[in-house]
Every structure is written in structure tokens, then in C-alpha cells.
C-alpha positions as CSV (number, residue, x, y, z in Angstrom):
1,P,-65.1,136.3,-76.5
2,N,-64.3,137.1,-72.6
3,Y,-63.2,140.4,-71.7
4,S,-60.7,141.8,-68.9
5,R,-61.9,145.2,-68.2
6,Q,-60.3,148.0,-65.8
7,G,-64.1,149.7,-64.8
8,S,-63.1,152.9,-66.0
9,V,-63.1,154.7,-69.3
10,E,-59.9,156.7,-68.7
11,L,-57.4,156.8,-71.4
12,S,-53.2,156.3,-70.7
13,G,-52.4,158.0,-74.2
14,K,-50.4,154.5,-74.7
15,T,-49.8,153.7,-78.2
16,V,-50.2,149.9,-80.1
17,A,-46.5,150.3,-80.5
18,E,-45.8,151.1,-76.6
19,V,-47.7,147.7,-75.7
20,E,-46.3,145.6,-78.2
21,G,-43.1,146.7,-76.4
22,W,-43.5,146.0,-73.1
23,I,-45.3,142.0,-73.8
24,A,-42.3,141.5,-77.3
25,Q,-41.2,138.8,-75.0
26,A,-44.0,137.5,-73.0
27,K,-45.6,137.1,-76.7
28,A,-43.1,135.6,-78.2
29,K,-42.6,132.6,-75.6
30,L,-46.2,132.0,-75.9
31,A,-46.6,131.8,-80.0
32,P,-46.9,128.0,-80.0
33,L,-49.7,128.7,-77.9
34,V,-51.9,131.2,-78.8
35,Q,-52.0,130.2,-82.6
36,A,-54.3,132.8,-83.9
37,G,-52.1,135.3,-82.4
38,I,-52.1,138.2,-79.8
39,Q,-53.1,141.7,-81.5
40,V,-52.6,144.8,-79.6
41,V,-55.8,147.4,-81.0
42,Q,-55.2,151.0,-80.4
43,S,-59.1,151.4,-78.8
44,V,-62.2,149.7,-77.7
45,D,-63.5,151.3,-80.9
46,D,-60.5,149.2,-82.6
47,L,-61.8,146.1,-80.3
48,R,-65.2,146.1,-81.8
49,A,-64.1,146.8,-85.0
50,A,-62.0,142.7,-84.9
51,L,-65.6,141.6,-82.9
52,P,-68.5,143.5,-84.9
53,E,-70.5,140.9,-83.4
54,Q,-69.7,140.9,-80.2
55,V,-70.8,143.6,-77.4
56,I,-68.2,145.2,-75.3
57,P,-68.3,147.0,-72.4
58,D,-66.7,150.6,-73.4
59,D,-63.7,149.7,-70.0
60,A,-62.5,146.6,-71.8
61,V,-58.8,146.3,-71.8
62,G,-58.2,143.2,-73.3
63,A,-60.4,140.4,-74.5
64,H,-59.9,136.5,-76.4
65,S,-61.8,135.1,-78.8
66,S,-61.9,132.2,-81.4
67,G,-58.3,131.6,-80.7
68,R,-56.7,135.2,-80.5
69,V,-56.2,137.4,-77.6
70,Y,-56.6,141.3,-77.9
71,L,-54.9,144.4,-76.0
72,V,-56.4,147.7,-75.6
73,A,-53.2,150.5,-75.7
74,D,-55.0,153.3,-74.7
75,R,-56.4,151.3,-71.5
76,I,-53.0,150.0,-70.5
77,G,-50.3,152.3,-68.7
78,S,-47.6,150.7,-67.9
79,S,-45.7,147.4,-68.9
80,R,-46.9,145.7,-65.6
81,Q,-50.5,146.5,-66.3
82,A,-49.6,144.9,-69.9
83,L,-48.5,142.1,-68.8
84,R,-51.6,141.0,-66.0
85,T,-53.7,141.7,-68.8
86,L,-52.3,139.7,-71.6
87,A,-51.8,136.8,-68.2
88,H,-55.1,137.0,-67.9
89,E,-56.5,136.7,-71.6
90,V,-53.8,133.9,-72.8
91,V,-54.6,132.1,-69.7
92,G,-58.7,132.4,-70.0
93,H,-58.5,131.3,-73.8
94,L,-55.7,127.9,-73.1
95,G,-57.5,126.9,-69.8
96,L,-56.3,124.6,-66.5
97,E,-55.5,121.6,-68.5
98,R,-53.8,123.0,-71.4
99,V,-51.6,125.7,-68.8
100,L,-50.7,121.9,-66.9
101,G,-50.1,119.7,-70.1
102,N,-49.2,116.3,-68.7
103,D,-49.7,117.7,-64.9
104,F,-54.0,117.1,-65.4
105,T,-54.6,113.8,-65.9
106,T,-51.9,113.6,-62.5
107,L,-55.4,116.5,-61.1
108,V,-58.2,114.7,-62.3
109,D,-56.4,111.8,-60.9
110,K,-56.1,112.5,-57.3
111,V,-59.7,114.3,-57.4
112,E,-61.3,111.0,-58.2
113,K,-59.2,110.1,-55.4
114,Y,-60.5,112.3,-53.0
115,L,-63.5,111.9,-53.6
116,R,-63.2,107.5,-53.2
117,A,-62.0,108.8,-49.6
118,N,-65.2,110.9,-49.3
119,V,-62.7,114.0,-48.7
120,K,-65.0,116.7,-47.3
121,V,-63.9,119.4,-48.4
122,V,-63.7,118.2,-52.1
123,A,-66.8,115.9,-51.7
124,E,-68.6,119.9,-50.8
125,A,-67.6,121.1,-53.7
126,A,-68.6,118.4,-56.3
127,A,-71.9,118.2,-54.3
128,E,-72.5,121.6,-55.8
129,V,-71.1,120.8,-59.1
130,K,-73.6,118.7,-60.0
131,R,-76.2,120.7,-58.2
132,R,-75.2,123.8,-60.7
133,Y,-74.7,121.9,-63.7
134,G,-75.6,118.3,-63.3
135,D,-73.3,115.3,-64.8
136,L,-70.0,116.3,-65.9
137,N,-67.3,114.3,-67.7
138,P,-64.5,113.9,-65.1
139,T,-62.5,116.7,-67.0
140,E,-65.5,119.0,-66.9
141,R,-66.0,118.2,-63.2
142,T,-62.6,117.8,-62.0
143,Q,-62.2,121.7,-63.4
144,E,-65.1,122.8,-62.1
145,I,-64.0,122.0,-58.3
146,M,-60.8,123.0,-59.2
147,A,-63.5,126.6,-59.8
148,L,-64.8,126.1,-56.4
149,L,-62.1,125.2,-54.4
150,A,-59.8,128.1,-55.1
151,E,-63.1,130.7,-54.7
152,Q,-63.8,129.3,-51.3
153,Q,-61.1,127.3,-49.7
154,P,-57.7,129.0,-51.3
155,S,-55.6,127.3,-48.4
156,F,-56.2,123.6,-49.7
157,G,-53.3,121.5,-50.9
158,L,-54.2,121.1,-53.8
159,I,-54.7,124.8,-54.8
160,R,-52.2,125.9,-53.1
161,E,-50.4,123.4,-55.1
162,L,-52.2,124.9,-58.2
163,L,-51.3,128.0,-57.6
164,A,-47.4,126.9,-57.4
165,K,-47.7,125.3,-60.9
166,L,-49.6,128.1,-62.8
167,R,-46.8,130.7,-60.9
168,L,-44.2,128.9,-62.1
169,W,-45.9,128.7,-65.2
170,L,-46.4,132.5,-65.9
171,A,-42.8,133.1,-64.5
172,K,-41.2,131.3,-67.7
173,H,-43.5,132.3,-70.3
174,G,-42.7,136.1,-69.5
175,L,-45.4,137.1,-67.7
176,G,-44.1,138.0,-64.4
177,S,-45.7,137.2,-61.3
178,L,-49.1,138.1,-59.9
179,E,-50.0,138.9,-56.6
180,A,-52.6,136.0,-54.0
181,A,-55.2,136.7,-55.0
182,E,-54.9,138.0,-58.9
183,L,-53.4,134.3,-58.3
184,N,-55.9,132.8,-57.1
185,Q,-59.0,134.3,-59.1
186,L,-56.5,133.1,-62.8
187,L,-57.0,130.1,-61.7
188,V,-60.5,130.6,-60.9
189,S,-60.7,131.5,-64.7
190,A,-58.7,129.2,-66.6
191,A,-60.6,126.2,-64.4
192,R,-63.9,127.2,-65.8
193,A,-62.0,128.8,-69.3
194,V,-63.7,125.2,-71.6
195,R,-67.3,126.1,-70.1
196,S,-67.1,129.7,-70.6
197,E,-66.3,129.1,-74.6
198,G,-69.2,130.7,-76.4
199,V,-70.8,132.1,-74.0
200,T,-72.5,136.0,-74.9
201,S,-70.9,138.9,-73.3
202,E,-74.3,139.6,-71.6
203,E,-74.4,136.4,-69.7
204,M,-70.9,135.9,-69.2
205,L,-72.1,139.4,-66.4
206,T,-73.4,136.8,-64.5
207,L,-71.3,134.5,-64.3
208,A,-68.1,134.7,-61.8
209,P,-65.5,133.3,-64.0
210,A,-66.0,135.1,-66.6
211,F,-64.2,138.4,-65.9
212,A,-61.3,138.0,-63.6
213,R,-61.4,141.7,-61.4
214,T,-58.2,142.7,-60.2
215,G,-57.0,146.1,-58.5
216,D,-56.1,148.8,-61.7
217,T,-56.7,146.7,-64.7
218,R,-60.4,144.9,-63.4
219,T,-60.6,141.7,-65.3
220,R,-63.7,140.0,-65.6
């Protein structure tokens, strides 16, 4: 699975019922998208029991695996943190293609157009993607290019456009708003979601997109 981490093992003292209450509206809106469900567990030990084949870090605050999203109640201290963690897990589970829906085809076409026109930042990102991963299909290549541009060229027009769409998507699904840097990291995670499927937790520690880190809820 992918995990959200808070960077410490301090307990919040919150219960499953409290966290469930904080995310109830968003959970209802997300139900058609996260078909395996969103489950709040009390502790990291409970998360380990739910995912016995995985190595889960002590500071895990959330995870997604096999289509199900998990939050850890006693690592979550506020409604804002609960929604932020849920946003990271759900977007990481769905990936950029499912979040954008019909707009994703337009995105692929735009990237191909920029490559044909030899737009420098896109061409350089594409070359780096090819160096790292070899030949990818257009969908995978587009997502990796977007992830790289979000990391290295966040002011590029196409990235600003994607961030605006992602912000609207979060609001529509009851997940609130994120600060710019965190939203940007969420875009990176979404773009690389498909390629991180099936990666072990130890391997993901070496992959920047696998864990997005945020202020007090550290997601990576």
C-alpha cells in the first residue's frame, strides 16, 4: 500500500467515531469512487492487522491498498488533519486519470502537442522520464511528465491548470482546500499512482511520489 505518515508516534487520543464524524460528508461523496470503502481503524496495530502482509511504519496515519482507504484515528488530531489525510489517500488511490475524468484525454493530447512543438520544459521532462523508465505508453508517459513538471516547474501553465482542476475536485468531494505546496505534492502523487501500485513499502521509501509529506500530517 501507500501510506500517509505524520513524522512522529504521538497519539491524539481521538476515537474511530470522532474521525468518522469528521469525514462523514466526504466519505458519502467519495463512496462511488472508492468502491472497496473507507475504513477508520483505531491504531497502527489495527492497521497492521488489516494489512498483515505489509510492513507499516509506526507513524502511519493512513494508507490505501487493494482499493480500500484507511485512516488511523489515534494519529489524527483534528477534522482538518482527517480531511487532508483522506485527500492524500483517495487521490493516491484513484490516480490522475480517474480524478480528471474526460479531461485526462485532453491532457494527453496537450502533452503530445507540446512534444511535437519541442516546448523546452516538456521536452526536457520527457527525456528525463525516458531515461528513468524507458519507453512508456502515452498515458504513463503523460503522468510521469506531469509529476516531474509539478516537482521541477510548478509555475508552468499546464501544471497551474491541473492544480486548479485538482483544487475544484477536492472541494466538490468535501475534502476542503490544501495549501499550494501540499496541493502540488498531491498532484505528484496522483500522477504517479498507477506506477506505484504493487511497490513494496520498503521500495516506496526510495520513491519520492510514494509518500507525500505535509506539515503536521506527513504524507509520503
